C-alpha positions as CSV (number, residue, x, y, z in Angstrom):
1,M,-7.8,5.3,53.0
2,M,-9.2,2.8,50.5
3,K,-8.4,5.2,47.6
4,K,-4.8,5.4,48.7
5,L,-4.5,1.7,49.0
6,I,-5.9,1.2,45.5
7,S,-3.7,3.9,44.1
8,V,-0.6,2.3,45.6
9,L,-1.6,-1.2,44.3
10,C,-2.2,0.2,40.8
11,A,1.1,2.0,40.8
12,M,2.9,-1.2,41.8
13,V,1.1,-3.3,39.1
14,L,2.0,-0.7,36.4
15,S,5.6,-0.6,37.5
16,V,5.9,-4.4,37.3
17,L,4.3,-4.4,33.8
18,L,6.8,-1.7,32.6
19,C,9.7,-4.0,33.2
20,I,10.1,-5.7,29.8
21,P,13.2,-7.7,29.2
22,V,15.2,-6.9,26.0
23,F,17.3,-9.6,24.2
24,A,20.0,-8.9,21.7
25,D,20.3,-11.1,18.6
26,Q,24.0,-11.5,19.1
27,T,26.3,-10.2,21.8
28,F,30.1,-9.6,22.0
29,T,31.8,-11.8,24.5
30,T,35.2,-10.8,23.4
31,T,36.7,-7.8,21.6
32,G,36.7,-7.8,17.8
33,N,34.5,-6.9,14.9
34,K,30.9,-7.9,14.2
35,S,29.2,-7.6,10.8
36,I,25.5,-7.2,10.1
37,T,23.5,-7.4,6.9
38,L,21.4,-4.5,5.7
39,E,18.6,-5.4,3.3
40,Y,16.3,-3.3,1.1
41,T,13.9,-4.9,-1.3
42,V,12.5,-3.1,-4.4
43,S,9.5,-4.8,-5.9
44,P,8.9,-4.5,-9.7
45,S,6.5,-1.8,-10.7
46,Y,4.9,-0.3,-13.8
47,V,1.9,1.7,-14.9
48,V,-0.3,0.5,-17.8
49,T,-2.7,3.2,-19.1
50,I,-5.8,1.9,-20.9
51,P,-8.9,4.0,-21.8
52,S,-12.0,3.3,-19.7
53,T,-14.4,3.5,-22.7
54,V,-14.0,3.5,-26.5
55,S,-16.7,4.6,-28.9
56,F,-16.9,3.7,-32.6
57,S,-17.4,6.3,-35.2
58,D,-18.5,5.1,-38.7
59,G,-17.5,1.6,-37.6
60,I,-14.0,2.4,-36.6
61,A,-12.4,3.0,-33.2
62,S,-8.8,3.3,-31.9
63,I,-7.3,2.9,-28.5
64,N,-3.8,3.6,-27.1
65,I,-2.1,1.4,-24.6
66,A,0.9,2.9,-22.9
67,V,3.4,1.7,-20.3
68,S,5.2,4.1,-18.1
69,S,7.3,4.1,-14.9
70,L,8.7,0.8,-15.8
71,N,10.9,-0.7,-13.1
72,I,11.4,-4.4,-13.7
73,G,14.3,-6.8,-13.2
74,E,16.9,-8.1,-15.6
75,G,15.3,-10.9,-17.6
76,Q,11.7,-10.1,-16.7
77,T,9.0,-9.3,-19.3
78,L,5.8,-7.4,-18.8
79,R,3.1,-8.9,-20.9
80,V,-0.3,-7.3,-21.5
81,A,-2.9,-9.6,-23.0
82,V,-6.4,-8.6,-24.3
83,S,-9.4,-10.9,-24.2
84,N,-13.1,-10.2,-24.7
85,E,-16.5,-11.2,-23.4
86,H,-18.2,-12.1,-26.6
87,Y,-15.9,-14.6,-28.5
88,S,-17.3,-17.3,-30.7
89,N,-16.2,-19.1,-33.9
90,N,-12.9,-17.3,-34.1
91,M,-14.6,-13.9,-34.0
92,W,-15.0,-11.1,-31.5
93,Y,-18.5,-9.6,-31.2
94,L,-20.2,-6.5,-29.9
95,Q,-23.6,-7.5,-28.5
96,D,-26.8,-5.5,-28.7
97,T,-27.7,-4.3,-25.2
98,A,-31.4,-4.9,-26.0
99,S,-31.1,-8.2,-27.8
100,A,-28.5,-10.9,-27.1
101,T,-29.0,-12.3,-30.6
102,N,-27.9,-9.1,-32.4
103,L,-24.2,-9.3,-32.8
104,L,-21.6,-7.2,-34.7
105,S,-18.3,-8.8,-35.5
106,Y,-15.1,-6.7,-35.4
107,T,-11.4,-7.0,-35.9
108,V,-8.4,-5.6,-34.0
109,K,-5.2,-4.6,-35.8
110,L,-2.1,-2.8,-34.7
111,H,-2.3,0.7,-36.1
112,G,-0.9,0.8,-39.7
113,Q,-0.8,-3.0,-39.9
114,E,-3.0,-5.4,-41.9
115,S,-2.8,-8.6,-39.9
116,V,-5.8,-9.3,-37.6
117,L,-4.8,-9.8,-33.9
118,N,-8.1,-11.1,-32.5
119,S,-8.5,-14.4,-34.4
120,G,-8.5,-16.3,-31.1
121,P,-10.0,-15.7,-27.6
122,S,-7.1,-13.3,-26.7
123,F,-4.0,-11.7,-28.1
124,Q,-0.8,-10.4,-26.8
125,A,-0.9,-6.6,-26.9
126,L,2.5,-5.7,-25.4
127,N,5.7,-7.6,-24.5
128,I,8.1,-5.3,-22.7
129,N,11.5,-6.0,-21.1
130,L,14.5,-3.9,-20.2
131,E,15.8,-4.1,-23.8
132,S,12.5,-2.8,-25.3
133,E,12.5,0.4,-27.3
134,S,10.4,3.3,-26.0
135,S,8.2,2.9,-29.1
136,D,7.2,-0.6,-27.8
137,M,5.8,0.9,-24.7
138,N,3.1,2.9,-26.5
139,K,0.9,1.1,-29.1
140,T,-2.3,2.1,-30.9
141,F,-4.8,-0.6,-31.9
142,D,-7.6,-0.1,-34.5
143,F,-11.0,-1.7,-34.2
144,E,-13.2,-2.1,-37.2
145,I,-16.8,-3.4,-37.5
146,T,-16.9,-6.2,-40.1
147,S,-20.6,-7.1,-40.0
148,D,-22.9,-6.0,-42.8
149,T,-25.6,-3.4,-42.2
150,P,-26.2,-3.7,-38.4
151,R,-29.7,-3.3,-36.9
152,P,-30.2,-0.1,-35.0
153,G,-29.2,-0.5,-31.3
154,T,-26.4,0.0,-28.8
155,Y,-23.7,-2.7,-29.1
156,Q,-21.1,-3.4,-26.4
157,D,-18.3,-5.7,-25.6
158,V,-16.1,-5.9,-22.5
159,L,-12.3,-6.2,-23.1
160,T,-10.2,-7.5,-20.3
161,F,-6.5,-6.4,-20.1
162,S,-4.3,-8.9,-18.1
163,C,-0.9,-7.8,-17.0
164,T,1.6,-10.4,-16.0
165,L,5.3,-10.2,-15.1
166,T,7.3,-13.3,-16.2
167,P,10.7,-14.1,-14.8
């Protein structure tokens, strides 16, 4: 008898909880037309491809930075800046992993160009907007050791690529 009573009480409680009021945003009180707004938002998107590691060979290395799947708005610009971990006295350095005092200076140039890009703590690698040519979305940068006769060791630097979308 007690089980039946508990079952009936549970059924009543559940039926009361299932009654959920529903409210309409707007209702028609007279005949006529009603308009609603449909909205779909597309966020800007892009893919920037950067190599995970780069190795020097005879004091020279190259990297390719590419942008694909570009979907940005009118008037927006995608900027890719490069900075490094070991910057001092207007020079970028590779640091010996065994001795922090052993440094190798290096330069960064756009492939085929002579002007040095890394004379400050960072440089603008890419500036891309809707009017950009496809050649602007794929650039090669050359790295060259400029220090004289380095000591034996493994030298490293960390480059940071920062992507920003400006209005």
